[in-house]
C-alpha positions in Angstrom: 0.0 0.0 0.1 1.5 3.4 -0.9 1.6 6.1 1.9 -1.4 8.3 1.8 -0.7 10.8 4.4 1.8 12.6 6.4 1.8 14.1 9.7 4.5 16.9 10.9 4.3 18.5 13.9 7.1 21.2 15.1 7.6 22.1 19.2 9.4 24.9 19.9 10.9 25.9 23.0 8.8 29.5 22.8 5.6 27.4 23.6 4.3 27.5 19.5 3.2 24.5 18.2 2.7 23.9 14.9 0.8 20.6 13.3 0.4 20.0 9.9 -1.6 17.3 7.7 -0.5 16.7 4.1 -2.3 14.6 1.9 0.5 12.5 -0.2 -2.3 10.9 -2.8 -2.2 14.3 -4.3 1.4 14.0 -5.7 0.1 11.1 -7.9 -1.5 13.5 -10.0 2.2 15.7 -10.7 3.9 12.1 -11.0 1.4 11.0 -13.6 2.3 14.3 -15.7 6.3 14.0 -15.4 6.1 10.0 -15.6 7.2 10.3 -19.7 10.5 12.1 -18.2 11.0 9.8 -15.0 11.0 7.0 -17.5 13.3 8.4 -20.0 15.3 9.1 -16.9 15.1 5.9 -15.2 15.7 3.9 -18.4 19.2 6.4 -19.0 20.5 5.4 -15.6 19.9 1.8 -15.9 21.8 1.4 -19.1 24.4 3.2 -18.2 24.9 1.9 -14.7 24.0 -1.8 -16.8 21.5 -2.6 -14.4 18.0 -4.6 -15.2 15.3 -1.7 -15.6 12.7 -4.2 -14.2 14.6 -5.2 -11.1 14.9 -1.4 -10.5 11.2 -0.6 -10.8 10.7 -3.0 -8.4 13.4 -1.7 -5.9 11.8 1.6 -6.2 8.0 0.2 -6.0 8.9 -1.7 -2.5 10.8 1.2 -1.0 7.4 3.7 -2.0 5.1 0.8 -0.7 7.1 0.1 3.0 7.0 4.1 3.7 4.0 3.9 5.8 4.7 3.3 8.8 7.7 5.6 9.1 8.2 7.4 12.2 10.9 10.2 12.5 11.6 12.5 15.6 14.5 14.9 15.4 15.1 17.1 18.2 17.7 20.0 19.2 17.7 22.6 21.9 14.4 21.9 23.0 12.5 22.1 19.9 11.0 18.8 18.2 9.8 17.9 15.0 8.3 14.8 14.3 7.0 13.3 10.8 4.6 10.0 10.6 4.0 9.0 7.5 0.0 6.8 7.5 
């Protein structure tokens, strides 16, 4: 399953908190428009690196489908940023 939503939270030491819900499914629209260029770039990279294009495509799809459940937390000087991909 591809990721559909990302939740970004920013907590600062000044007490200001910020929460943003990003609908990732809307990224499919520009992706579909850029698909011919992406396929040409993928073909050029795989031919230059002498790799099988189907294996590279399969690996990229596997990485994309494994993104849901990703939880990244960064803290520094009392400031915290959390990114969760749902």
